[in-house]
C-alpha positions as CSV (number, residue, x, y, z in Angstrom):
1,X,0.0,0.0,0.0
2,X,2.8,2.4,1.0
3,X,4.3,2.4,-2.4
4,X,1.4,3.8,-4.0
5,X,2.2,7.2,-2.3
6,X,4.6,9.6,-4.1
7,X,6.5,10.3,-0.9
8,X,6.6,7.8,2.0
9,X,8.9,6.6,4.9
10,X,9.4,3.2,6.4
11,X,10.1,3.0,10.1
12,X,12.2,6.1,9.9
13,X,14.3,6.9,13.1
14,X,16.0,10.4,13.6
15,X,18.3,11.9,16.0
16,X,21.8,13.3,16.6
17,X,25.2,11.7,17.2
18,X,23.8,8.2,16.8
19,X,21.2,8.7,19.6
20,X,17.7,8.2,18.5
21,X,15.2,11.1,19.2
22,X,12.0,9.7,17.5
23,X,11.5,6.2,16.2
24,X,9.1,4.5,13.7
25,X,8.1,7.6,12.0
26,X,5.6,6.9,9.0
27,X,4.8,9.5,6.5
28,X,2.7,9.0,3.5
29,X,2.1,11.9,0.9
30,X,0.7,12.1,-2.7
31,X,1.3,14.8,-5.2
32,X,-0.8,17.9,-4.7
33,X,-1.0,17.3,-1.1
34,X,0.3,19.3,2.1
35,X,1.6,17.4,5.0
36,X,2.1,19.6,8.2
37,X,4.2,18.9,11.3
38,X,2.9,20.4,14.5
39,X,3.9,19.9,18.2
40,X,5.7,21.8,21.1
41,X,9.0,23.5,20.7
42,X,11.9,21.0,20.8
43,X,9.7,18.1,19.9
44,X,11.8,17.1,16.9
45,X,10.0,18.7,13.8
46,X,13.1,20.3,12.6
47,X,15.0,17.1,13.1
48,X,12.6,15.0,10.9
49,X,12.7,17.6,8.1
50,X,16.5,17.7,8.2
51,X,16.6,13.8,8.0
52,X,14.2,13.9,5.1
53,X,16.4,16.4,3.2
54,X,19.5,14.6,4.0
55,X,21.1,17.3,6.2
56,X,21.1,14.6,8.9
57,X,21.7,10.9,8.5
58,X,19.0,8.6,9.2
59,X,19.3,6.3,12.1
60,X,17.0,3.8,10.8
61,X,14.4,3.1,8.2
62,X,14.2,4.6,4.7
63,X,12.8,7.6,2.7
64,X,11.1,7.0,-0.6
65,X,10.5,9.5,-3.4
66,X,8.4,8.2,-6.2
67,X,9.0,4.5,-5.2
68,X,12.9,5.1,-5.1
69,X,14.9,5.1,-2.0
70,X,16.4,8.5,-1.7
71,X,19.6,7.3,-0.1
72,X,20.3,5.7,-3.7
73,X,19.8,9.0,-5.5
74,X,22.6,11.3,-6.4
75,X,22.7,14.9,-4.8
76,X,21.9,16.4,-8.2
77,X,18.9,14.2,-8.8
78,X,17.5,15.1,-5.4
79,X,18.1,18.8,-6.0
80,X,16.0,18.7,-9.2
81,X,13.2,16.8,-7.4
82,X,13.2,18.4,-4.0
83,X,13.6,22.0,-2.9
84,X,14.3,23.2,0.7
85,X,13.2,26.3,2.4
86,X,14.7,26.7,6.1
87,X,14.3,29.0,8.7
88,X,17.9,30.1,9.1
89,X,18.4,33.7,7.8
90,X,20.9,33.2,5.0
91,X,23.2,36.1,4.2
92,X,24.9,35.9,0.9
93,X,27.5,38.6,0.2
94,X,26.7,40.9,-2.9
95,X,23.9,39.0,-4.2
96,X,20.7,40.5,-5.6
97,X,17.4,38.9,-5.3
98,X,17.5,37.7,-8.8
99,X,20.9,36.0,-8.2
100,X,19.5,34.2,-5.1
101,X,16.6,32.9,-7.1
102,X,19.0,31.9,-9.8
103,X,20.7,29.5,-7.6
104,X,17.6,27.3,-7.9
105,X,18.7,26.6,-11.6
106,X,22.1,25.2,-10.6
107,X,21.0,21.6,-10.6
108,X,20.2,22.1,-14.4
109,X,23.4,23.8,-15.5
110,X,26.8,22.5,-16.4
111,X,30.0,22.6,-14.1
112,X,30.5,26.3,-14.3
113,X,26.8,27.1,-13.3
114,X,26.2,29.3,-16.4
115,X,22.5,30.1,-16.8
116,X,21.2,29.9,-20.4
117,X,18.2,32.1,-21.9
118,X,15.7,29.4,-20.7
119,X,17.1,29.5,-17.3
120,X,16.9,33.2,-17.0
121,X,13.2,33.0,-18.2
122,X,12.4,30.8,-15.4
123,X,14.1,32.9,-12.7
124,X,11.9,35.7,-14.0
125,X,8.8,33.5,-14.0
126,X,9.4,32.4,-10.5
127,X,9.9,36.1,-9.4
128,X,6.6,36.9,-10.9
129,X,4.9,33.9,-9.2
130,X,5.6,35.2,-5.8
131,X,4.7,38.8,-6.8
132,X,8.5,39.8,-6.4
133,X,9.6,40.9,-9.9
134,X,10.2,44.4,-8.6
135,X,12.9,43.1,-6.1
136,X,14.9,41.4,-8.9
137,X,17.8,44.0,-8.7
138,X,17.5,44.7,-4.8
139,X,20.4,43.5,-2.5
140,X,19.0,40.4,-1.0
141,X,20.3,41.4,2.4
142,X,18.4,44.8,2.2
143,X,14.9,43.4,1.9
144,X,12.3,42.7,4.4
145,X,11.7,39.3,6.2
146,X,8.4,38.9,4.2
147,X,10.2,39.7,0.9
148,X,13.2,37.5,1.7
149,X,10.8,34.4,2.3
150,X,9.3,35.1,-1.0
151,X,12.5,35.2,-2.7
152,X,13.6,32.0,-1.1
153,X,10.3,30.4,-2.2
154,X,11.0,31.8,-5.8
155,X,14.3,30.0,-5.6
156,X,12.6,26.7,-4.7
157,X,10.1,27.2,-7.6
158,X,13.0,27.7,-10.0
159,X,14.1,24.2,-9.2
160,X,10.9,22.9,-10.6
161,X,10.7,20.4,-7.8
162,X,8.2,17.7,-7.2
163,X,8.5,18.0,-3.4
164,X,9.2,21.2,-1.3
165,X,10.2,20.9,2.4
166,X,9.8,24.0,4.5
167,X,10.8,24.5,8.1
168,X,8.6,27.0,9.8
169,X,8.5,29.3,6.8
170,X,6.2,31.9,8.5
171,X,8.2,32.4,11.5
172,X,9.4,36.0,10.7
173,X,6.3,37.1,8.8
174,X,3.5,39.4,9.8
175,X,-0.1,38.6,9.3
176,X,-0.3,39.7,5.9
177,X,2.7,38.1,4.6
178,X,2.0,34.7,6.2
179,X,-1.2,34.7,4.3
180,X,0.4,35.7,1.0
181,X,3.2,33.2,1.5
182,X,0.7,30.3,2.1
183,X,-1.5,31.4,-0.6
184,X,1.3,31.1,-3.1
185,X,2.2,27.7,-1.7
186,X,-1.3,26.4,-2.0
187,X,-1.6,27.7,-5.5
188,X,1.5,25.6,-6.5
189,X,0.0,22.6,-4.9
190,X,-3.4,22.9,-6.7
191,X,-2.0,23.9,-10.1
192,X,1.3,22.1,-10.3
193,X,0.6,19.1,-8.0
194,X,3.6,19.8,-6.0
195,X,3.9,17.8,-2.7
196,X,4.7,19.9,0.3
197,X,6.0,18.8,3.8
198,X,6.3,21.7,6.4
199,X,6.3,22.6,10.1
200,X,4.2,25.4,11.5
201,X,3.6,26.8,15.0
202,X,0.4,28.7,13.8
203,X,-2.3,26.2,14.6
204,X,-5.0,28.2,12.9
205,X,-2.9,28.3,9.6
206,X,-2.0,24.6,9.9
207,X,-5.7,23.7,10.2
208,X,-6.6,25.9,7.1
209,X,-3.8,24.8,4.7
210,X,-3.1,21.1,5.5
211,X,-4.3,18.0,4.0
212,X,-2.7,15.7,6.7
213,X,-0.9,16.5,9.9
214,X,1.8,14.7,12.0
215,X,1.6,15.5,15.7
216,X,5.2,15.4,17.1
217,X,5.7,14.9,20.9
218,X,8.4,13.5,22.8
219,X,10.1,10.4,21.2
220,X,7.1,9.6,19.2
221,X,4.6,10.4,16.6
222,X,1.5,11.2,18.8
223,X,-1.0,11.1,15.9
224,X,-1.3,11.2,12.2
225,X,-4.5,12.4,10.5
226,X,-6.6,15.0,8.6
227,X,-7.4,18.6,10.1
228,X,-10.9,17.1,11.1
229,X,-9.4,14.3,13.0
230,X,-6.4,16.4,14.8
231,X,-7.9,19.8,15.7
232,X,-10.1,18.8,18.4
233,X,-10.0,20.4,21.9
234,X,-8.8,16.9,23.4
235,X,-6.1,16.2,20.9
236,X,-4.5,19.7,20.9
237,X,-4.6,20.2,24.7
238,X,-3.0,16.6,25.1
239,X,-0.4,17.6,22.4
240,X,0.7,20.7,24.0
241,X,0.2,19.6,27.6
242,X,-2.2,22.6,28.1
243,X,-2.6,22.9,31.9
244,X,-4.1,26.4,31.9
245,X,-6.7,27.5,29.4
246,X,-7.9,25.5,26.4
247,X,-8.1,25.0,22.6
248,X,-11.2,25.9,20.9
249,X,-11.7,23.8,18.1
250,X,-14.6,25.8,16.6
251,X,-12.5,28.8,16.3
252,X,-9.0,27.2,15.9
253,X,-7.4,29.2,18.6
254,X,-6.2,28.8,22.3
255,X,-8.3,30.5,25.1
256,X,-7.1,31.6,28.4
257,X,-8.9,30.0,31.4
258,X,-12.1,31.7,32.8
259,X,-11.6,34.2,35.6
260,X,-12.0,32.6,39.0
261,X,-14.3,34.0,41.6
262,X,-18.0,34.6,42.4
263,X,-19.5,35.9,39.0
264,X,-20.1,39.7,39.2
265,X,-21.8,40.3,35.7
266,X,-24.6,38.6,33.7
267,X,-24.3,38.9,29.9
268,X,-27.4,38.6,27.8
269,X,-25.9,37.8,24.4
270,X,-26.5,35.7,21.3
271,X,-25.6,35.5,17.6
272,X,-22.0,36.6,18.0
273,X,-22.8,39.8,20.0
274,X,-21.3,38.4,23.2
275,X,-17.7,37.3,22.1
276,X,-16.0,40.7,22.2
277,X,-17.6,41.5,25.5
278,X,-16.6,38.2,27.0
279,X,-13.0,38.7,26.0
280,X,-13.0,42.3,27.3
281,X,-14.4,41.0,30.8
282,X,-11.7,38.2,30.9
283,X,-9.0,40.8,30.1
284,X,-10.2,42.9,32.9
285,X,-10.4,40.0,35.2
286,X,-14.1,40.0,35.9
287,X,-15.8,36.6,36.3
288,X,-19.1,36.5,34.5
289,X,-22.1,34.3,33.6
290,X,-23.9,34.4,30.2
291,X,-27.1,33.3,28.6
292,X,-29.5,32.1,27.5
293,X,-27.8,30.8,24.4
294,X,-28.9,28.0,22.0
295,X,-26.3,25.3,22.0
296,X,-25.5,25.9,18.4
297,X,-25.1,29.7,18.9
298,X,-21.6,31.1,18.2
299,X,-21.5,32.8,21.4
300,X,-22.1,29.6,23.2
301,X,-19.1,28.1,21.5
302,X,-16.8,30.8,23.0
303,X,-18.6,31.1,26.3
304,X,-18.0,27.6,27.4
305,X,-14.2,28.4,27.3
306,X,-14.4,32.0,28.6
307,X,-17.4,32.1,31.1
308,X,-17.7,31.1,34.8
309,X,-21.1,29.4,33.8
310,X,-23.1,29.3,30.6
311,X,-27.0,29.0,30.7
312,X,-28.2,27.1,27.4
313,X,-31.1,25.9,25.6
314,X,-31.3,23.1,23.0
315,X,-30.4,24.0,19.4
316,X,-33.1,25.1,17.2
317,X,-35.5,25.4,20.3
318,X,-37.2,28.5,21.9
319,X,-35.9,29.4,25.2
320,X,-38.0,27.4,27.8
321,X,-39.2,28.0,31.2
322,X,-36.6,26.1,33.1
323,X,-33.6,27.9,31.4
324,X,-35.5,31.3,31.9
325,X,-35.9,30.7,35.7
326,X,-32.3,29.7,36.1
327,X,-31.0,32.8,34.2
328,X,-33.3,35.2,36.2
329,X,-31.9,33.7,39.5
330,X,-28.5,34.1,38.4
331,X,-29.1,37.8,37.2
332,X,-30.4,38.4,40.8
333,X,-27.0,37.2,42.3
334,X,-24.9,39.5,39.9
335,X,-24.0,43.2,40.7
336,X,-24.8,44.2,37.0
337,X,-26.1,43.1,33.6
338,X,-24.7,43.8,30.2
339,X,-26.6,43.3,27.0
340,X,-24.8,43.7,23.6
341,X,-27.7,42.0,21.9
342,X,-29.5,44.4,19.7
343,X,-32.4,42.4,18.3
344,X,-34.7,39.6,19.6
345,X,-36.7,37.0,17.6
346,X,-38.9,34.0,18.2
347,X,-36.3,31.8,19.5
348,X,-34.7,34.0,22.0
349,X,-37.7,36.2,23.1
350,X,-37.4,35.2,26.7
351,X,-33.9,37.0,26.7
352,X,-35.9,40.3,26.1
353,X,-37.8,39.4,29.1
354,X,-34.5,39.1,31.0
355,X,-33.5,42.5,29.8
356,X,-36.7,44.2,31.1
357,X,-36.3,42.3,34.5
358,X,-32.7,43.6,34.8
359,X,-33.9,47.2,33.9
360,X,-36.6,46.9,36.5
361,X,-34.0,46.0,39.1
362,X,-31.7,48.6,38.2
363,X,-28.9,46.1,37.1
364,X,-28.6,46.9,33.5
365,X,-25.6,49.1,32.7
366,X,-23.8,50.1,29.5
367,X,-21.1,48.0,28.1
368,X,-19.0,50.8,27.2
């Protein structure tokens, strides 16, 4: 079965100085797919990638590319089929961005490394692909981190690889350049059917870009699966040993723990209106209760991680008497009530009644 995949490993063991770090690593990847390694710092993600790219020698097992053991392939053959983009900030002397990109053509040139007209055309095309044609004559050491990463990706594109390996390629990038970089990468995967293996720290980006994920922890691969299988609260909390806070699978982000103490505020919310207020109350260290929320409400998904207590009603059901009575009793125990909710409908009509009760009791205050 494994040989049906374009890239795969068999019982791969990696480590340093002859000492195994992670054993029995199995990876399987088809053309046009992205496999992402996630896990805590120091877990061994970079070690795995360096072993795949032969910067480190394997301590056991084998890596296959298109059915052929990579250890039997020459350096030039690998350079034509595999490109590597690492986190280390290279600082070549007196090289323009175009010069750096052009080094991606060296596996195809002769002994002297002289580029022909076709090579030059491919360098220009690679620069255009990453939207960096205007940087061609700029000193590589004088451009920004985001521009530098695009240039290094262009160099990889110039190699015309079948597999690209990237080690934390978004580490030095701001939000805009992270998205631009990954969109270019995703476009290559879709259009050119390139296979990609990379490591990422940003779980939200890994969830969005990956076809498969490998969870690296300690001396083992903790789990291997699709984003839908991996990005659950239980899996991510266990992978990163989250003792405080939680991972919200619905939003793809981590959350700080609820503020401890007796709730001071009741928030009448729904339809996403409560989330900004929940986060503000948490930042200010104010414990709160919220409701009445249908279980499928987006506010409910956030409140379960942020609120001291959440009063809910079943999804698609109007608020019933039991939930209303509980919410009213909790309101009377709080010092104030906030209501970011602007409209009320059939399903949450009882929340409007709660609002009126809070007004009558003099508990309603502005959320400003």
